[in-house]
N, C-alpha and C positions, 0 to 999 in steps of 0.2 A: 135380969138387969132391972134395977129399980130406977124409975123416972122421978127425979127430984126437981123437975121443971128448969134445971140449969144445964143438964147433960147435953142437950142438943143446941144450945145457944152458944155461938162462937162468932167472932168478928172475922170478916173476910174483906179483902181489898175490893173484890167485885161483889156487888150486892145481888147478883143473880146466879142461878145454877148454870152449870155447864154440862154438856153431855160427853160421856166417855164410852167408847165401844168395849164390850165385854165378850170374851170368847163364849160361844154357845154352850160348851160343856160346863164352863164355870157358872154361867147364868143359871143353868138347871140346878146345880148344887146350891147356889146362893138362894134361889127361889124356894127350894125345899127347906133350907134352914130358916129362912124368913117366915115361911108358913108355919113351921113347927114352933117358932117363937111368938107367933101372932103379930108380926110386924111386916111392914112393906119391905120389898127388896131394897128400895132406896134408903130406908132407915137403917137396915142391916149393913149395907155397903158403906154408908156415911159413918156409922159407928165403928166398923172395922178400920176404915181409913183414919179416923180420928185417933183411935187407939194406937195404930201403927206409927203415925206421925209423932204422937206424944212419946211413945217408947223410944223411937229412934232419936228424938231430940234429947231425951234424958240420958241416953247412953253415950252421947258425944260430948 
């Protein structure tokens, strides 16, 4: 994934991060994928969530 300095910039109503619990088995998989891509697990999860939200918004 190419970083164009715009990819991770998005407006939110709340200007602070929130914590979300992730199942341990899923956390292991996400951690492995993040490490393979050379990014943090937080970056990977945020990217996946952004993509999912955008896809679901476009399909409705």
